C-alpha positions in Angstrom: 33.1 -40.9 -18.5 35.8 -39.8 -16.1 33.8 -36.7 -15.4 30.7 -38.7 -14.5 31.6 -41.7 -12.3 29.0 -44.5 -12.5 27.8 -43.6 -16.0 27.9 -46.7 -18.2 29.7 -46.8 -21.5 26.4 -47.6 -23.2 24.7 -44.5 -21.8 27.7 -42.3 -22.7 27.6 -43.6 -26.3 23.9 -43.0 -26.6 24.4 -39.4 -25.5 27.3 -38.9 -27.8 25.5 -40.4 -30.8 22.3 -38.3 -30.3 21.8 -36.2 -33.4 19.8 -33.6 -31.6 22.3 -31.1 -30.0 19.5 -29.5 -27.8 18.5 -32.9 -26.3 22.1 -33.8 -25.8 22.7 -30.6 -23.9 19.6 -31.2 -21.8 20.7 -34.7 -20.9 24.2 -33.5 -19.9 22.7 -30.8 -17.8 20.5 -33.3 -16.1 23.4 -35.6 -15.4 25.4 -32.7 -13.9 22.4 -31.6 -11.7 22.0 -35.2 -10.5 25.7 -35.3 -9.5 25.4 -32.0 -7.7 22.2 -33.2 -5.8 24.1 -36.4 -4.9 26.9 -34.3 -3.5 24.4 -32.4 -1.4 23.3 -35.7 0.2 20.0 -36.2 -1.6 18.7 -39.7 -2.0 17.9 -41.2 -5.4 14.1 -40.9 -4.7 14.5 -37.3 -3.7 16.4 -36.5 -6.9 13.7 -38.2 -9.0 11.0 -36.2 -7.2 12.9 -33.0 -7.8 13.0 -33.7 -11.6 9.4 -34.8 -11.7 8.3 -31.6 -10.0 10.2 -29.6 -12.6 8.5 -31.4 -15.5 5.0 -31.9 -14.2 2.3 -30.0 -16.0 -0.6 -28.5 -14.1 -4.2 -29.3 -15.0 -5.5 -27.5 -18.0 -7.9 -24.7 -17.3 -11.6 -25.2 -18.1 -13.5 -23.0 -20.5 -13.2 -22.0 -24.1 -15.6 -23.5 -26.5 -15.6 -27.0 -25.1 -18.4 -26.1 -22.6 -20.6 -25.3 -25.6 -20.0 -28.8 -27.1 -20.9 -30.5 -23.8 -17.4 -31.7 -23.0 
């Protein structure tokens, strides 16, 4: 928690107790990216938008067999 000021003890415990090591690594990476963006002067809303853009999926392409089924 010393490395991440502002992180609550509850959140730190949830991360530490997560049985999935891949998810744990992803969360820690996200926390570190958030800290770096904060150092760069980004606002909380800007940081959230950056993460949303990184995870948004684009609309699925049309086609395939669905057009035959009237969908």
